[in-house]
N, C-alpha and C positions, 0 to 999 in steps of 0.2 A: 572231353572238353571241346567245345565248338572252335572252329577256326577264328570266328570273331572274337571269342574270349581270349584265345591264344595271342592274337595281335594286340588286344587291349592290354594284356599283361606285359608283353614285350615293350609296349609304348611306355607303360608306367616305369619299367626297369630302366629304359633308356633315358627317361626324364630324370630319374634318380642319379644315374651315372653322370649326366651332364652337370647336375648341381655339384657332385662331388668333384669333378674335374675343374669347375669354376671356383672351387674353394680349397685352398691349400693350407694345411696346418704345418707350420715351420717350426721344428724343434732342433733342427741342425741344417747346415748348409746343403746337405745331401737332398733336402726337400725342395731346394731352389733349382731353377734351370742351370745348366752347366755354364761355368764361366768360360768365355771365349776372349782371349787377349785381355783379360782382366775386366770384361764386361759381362754382367749377368742381366739378360734381357727378360723382364717380367712379362707375362702374357697379357694380351688384351682381355678386358672383361672378366678379370680374375681377382679374387680376393685372397690375399696372403695374411694368415693369422700367425703372428710370431708369439711363441709361448715362453721364450727365455732370451738371454743375450746371445745374439748371433754375430760372431766375428767373421767378416768376409775375407780377412787375411790378404788385404791389398787390392781386392776386386771392388767394383762399384756396381750400383743398380741403375738400369735404365728402364723406366716404367712405360708400359704400353698404353693404349687407349682404354680408358675406364678402369685402369688398375686401381685397386684399393689396398691400403696397408693398415692392418689392425694389430693390436697387441692386447694382452690381458691386463696390463697395468704399466704406466710409464715408470713405475718404481722398480720393476723386475724384468721388464721386457725391453730389450735395447738392440739397436743395429749399429755396429761399428766396423771398422776395417783397418786393422793394424798394418801400418806400412803405407797406407794410401795418403799421399800428400800432394797439394797443388791442384787436385782434381776433385770435383764434388762427389760426395758419396751417392746422392740421389739426383738423377737427371730426368726431366719429363717435359713434354710439350703439350700435355693433356690435363684434363681434370684429374686430381689426385686427392681423394678423401683419405685422411689419416686419423686414427683414433687410438688413444691409450698406449702410446709407445714413446720410447726415448731414442735420441740419436746422438752419436758422438763421433766427431771426425775433424780433420784439419779444416776442410770446407764441407758443409753438409748438403746444401741445395743449389742446384742450377735449374730453375724451372722457368721456361720461357714458351708461352703459348703463341708466339707471333705466327700468323698464318692459319691458326686454328681458332675459329670463332666460338664464342660462348663457352669458353672453358672457365672452371671455377675451382677454388681450393677451399674446402671446409675441413677445418681441423679441430679436434676436441681432445683435451687431455694429452697434448703432445709436449714433450720436454726436449730441449736441445741442451746438451751438457758438455762443459769443458771443451769447447770447440773454438778454434782460432777465428773462423768466419762462418757465420750461419749461412750466408749465400744470397744469391739474387733471385727475386721473383719479378717477372716481367710480363706484361701483355695479357693479363687475365682479367675476365669480366669482373670477378669478385675474389677477394681473399678474406675469409672469415675465421678467426681463431678464438676459442674460448677455453678457459680453464687450463692455460698452457704455462710453460715456464721456460725462459731463456736464461740459463744459469751458468755464470762464468763464461759468457760468450759475447761476441761482438759482431757488427757488420751485417745485420739484416737489412738488405738493400731492396727497395722497390723501384723499378725503372720501367720505361716504355709507357704504354697506355694502360691504365688500370681503372676499372669502374669504382669499386668500393674496397677500401682496406679497413678492416675492422678487427679490433681486439677487445675482449671482455674478460674480466677476472683473470688477468694474466700478469705474471711477475717477470721483471727484467732485472737481472743482476749482472751488470756489465763486467767484462774482462778488463784487467788493468790497462789503463791508457787508451781504451777503445771507445767506440760509439755504438750504442745498442741498435738504434734504427736510423737508417739514412734514406732521405728522399732527394736524389740529385737533381740538378738543374734540367736534366733531360727527361724527367718524369712528367707525365700528364695524368692527373687523377680527375676523371670526368664526373664522379659524383661526390665522394667524400673520403677522408682519412680520419678515422675515428677510433679513439681509445677510451673505454669507459670502465669504471670500477676496477682499476688495476694499480700496479705499484712499480716504481723504479728505484733500484738501489744503485746510486751513481756516486762513486767515491772521487776524491780529489784527483784531477788529471783525466777523468773519464767524462763522456758526454752522453746524455740520455737520448735526445731526439734531435737530429740535425736535418731540418727541412730547408732546402735551398729557396732563397727568396725568388729565384728565377723558375722554380717549378710551377707548372700550371695546375692550380687548384681552384675550385669554384669559391665564390664569396661565402664566408663562414663554413667552408668545407673541411677546414682543419680543426677537428673537434677533439678536445681533451675534457672529459667530464668525470669528476670524482676520481682523480688519479693522484696518488701520493708519491711525492718525490722526496728522497732522503740520501744522505751520505756526503753532501758538501761539494759535489762536482758541478759541472755545467749541466743543468737539467734540460734546457731547450736552447737551440740556437738557429739562426737563419730567419725564419718567419716569426716575428714578435707577436706578443699577445695583443698589441694594439693594431695589428694589421687587419685589413678587411677580410683576409683569408681565414683568420683565426676566430674561433669560438671557444674560449677556455672558461669553464665554470666549475665551481665547487671543488677546486683542486687544492692540494696542500703542497707548500714548498715553492710554488711559482705564483706569479701574478695572474689573476683572472681577467678576462675581457669584460669591457662594459662600454656603453655609449653614454658618456657623461662629459659635461663641461662645467668648469667652475672658475670664475674670475672675480677678482675683488679690487677695491680701491679704498685707500685709507688716507685721511688727512689731506684730501684734495682741495686745492684753492682755486682751481680753474673753473671760472663761471661758465654756465650754459647761457649763451646769448638769447634773450627773449626779444624778438623784434615786434611781436604783436601778442596781446593777451588773447587767451582762448585758443592758442595754437601750440601744438605739441612739438618739442624739439628733442633731438638726440642728446643724451647726457654727455657733457664734455669732460675730459680728464684722461689721465693715464691709468689703465687698469693692468693688473698682474694676473697672468694665467697660473693656476695652481696645478701641482704635479699630478693630481688625480685624473686630470682631463684625459680622455681617450676618444678617438674617432671624431674630434672637433679641433678646429684651429681657432685660438682666441687672440684677437687683436683688441685695440682700445674700444671697450664697451661693444664688442661683437663676438659672438660664438658662431662659427661657421661649421655646419655638419659635413664631415668628410666620409662618413659611413656610406656603404653601398646599398643598404636595404632600407626601404621606407618604413618608418616606425612612428608610433605615438610617443610623445614626450611630455613630461611635466616640467614646467618652467616656473621658477620662483625667484623673486628678488627682494632684498631688504635694503633700504637706504635711509640716510639722513641728509637733510638739506636745509639751507637758509635762503630767504628771499624777502627782505624787508620785514615789515610788521603786519600781522593779521591778513596775510594774503593766502587765498585758497589755491593749492598746488594739486594739479592732477598728475598721477603716476600711471604709466602704461608699459606693457610689453609690446614690442613691435617685431613682426616677422617680415624679412626682406624689405624693411623700410616703411611698412604699413602698420600703424598701430592697431592693436586688437582691443576693440571696445569692451569686450568681455572681461578684460583685465583691469579695467579702469578703477582706480581708487583715489579719493581726495583726502588731503590733510590741510591743516591751516597752520601757518607759521605763527610763532609766539609774538606777543605784543612788544617784546624787548629784543627781537632779532635772534632769539634762541633757536637752535637747530631742532627740527622736528623729524620724527621717524615714521616710516610707513612700509607696508609689505604688499606685494602684488604677486599674482599667480595665474597660470593658465595651463590648459592642456591642448596640445596641438600636434599636428603631423608634420614631420620634416622628411624631405628627400635630399639627395646629395646636393650640397652647395647652398641650401637654405641657410638663413642666418638670423640670429636673435639679437636684439638690442633693447635698451631701456630708454624710454622717452619720458619728458616731464613737460608740464604746461602750467603757466601762471594764468589762472582764470580771472584774476582780479585786476591786474595791471601789467604793463609791459616792463616788469622789473626782472632783471636777471636772476637766475636760480643757480646756486652753488651746491652740488651734491658732494658733501664732504666724505661720506662713507657709502660704499656700495658692495653688495655681495650677491652674485648671480649664479644659480645652479640650473642646468639643463640636464635632465635625466630620462632615459628610455624607461617606458613603462613595461616593456616585455623583452 
């Protein structure tokens, strides 16, 4: 054998040994680093594959840089620590991928990447079971969890500055009297907090999601999409579905977000003064805002958009009015006090003073604080117009 071939073989063996050293199969605590004062420090750049339930018997794990924790299945591979109370089972300041394993402890996680840039948590098939507190996750660029279960647990808290918090196909079954997810006032979410295709089982006395109204979250950055809430407890609190931070859609058990205004007027006797024929005037009278209204403020014959995102809206109005006999009446939608000629419709009052009805509509764009009103015009004579009934709907198209 040549010297060159010998060195090549040794290099191959060395490479294989490195891979073995960086991958540890854990079927007993003996395969883990030795506990020192109750702390087991996992190695940097090492993957630990747990094949069964491992009881650390009062010790806890401190993860190194690029430590990975894997299991064969969250159904039969578990990490616990009998006797460990008041201190988290898992501590890390680094990225920590976790797959297909369960955890059970008084407090499970203390994960804080403060001072370590660009750290992320990507979890799949992770279960947290029968734990008093899931724990705190803070200052990570991303936290993404899919196909996970938080079962008979409470107190999963996100704090500090976090880029994206995302859950998909995950079930939350809250511990009695507890709160499943907490976003405190000190949290800053720079991109989004999103839960999709998931379920919460929240019984009486429990809370599903508590997002402080003082937490920093981008506009429509609090996203609940196709999430099912059941059990009769308090499903969400803090930031409401009507808030500009919220984007709730296709959910069951909670109200979904929308950009819609609806106001009405019935049996109105207040006349709209017509000083000159051929001039449009804002409809007079007292209107009532309907409860379906979101991200609008309704006052008398005015819907003001309070949403933070510029959107296209459909506006429609149906009304009945009187104005003498055989007078031609113009009906208009107005934006910020200016009538929209494309909405113009004419009706003619009856020969015996009978009220006549009409409908107008338009599609337009609104930005924050734009407002919609309904105007009328007597094109025949300077006779006042009384709009007896009025129904106005402003609804986002997207």
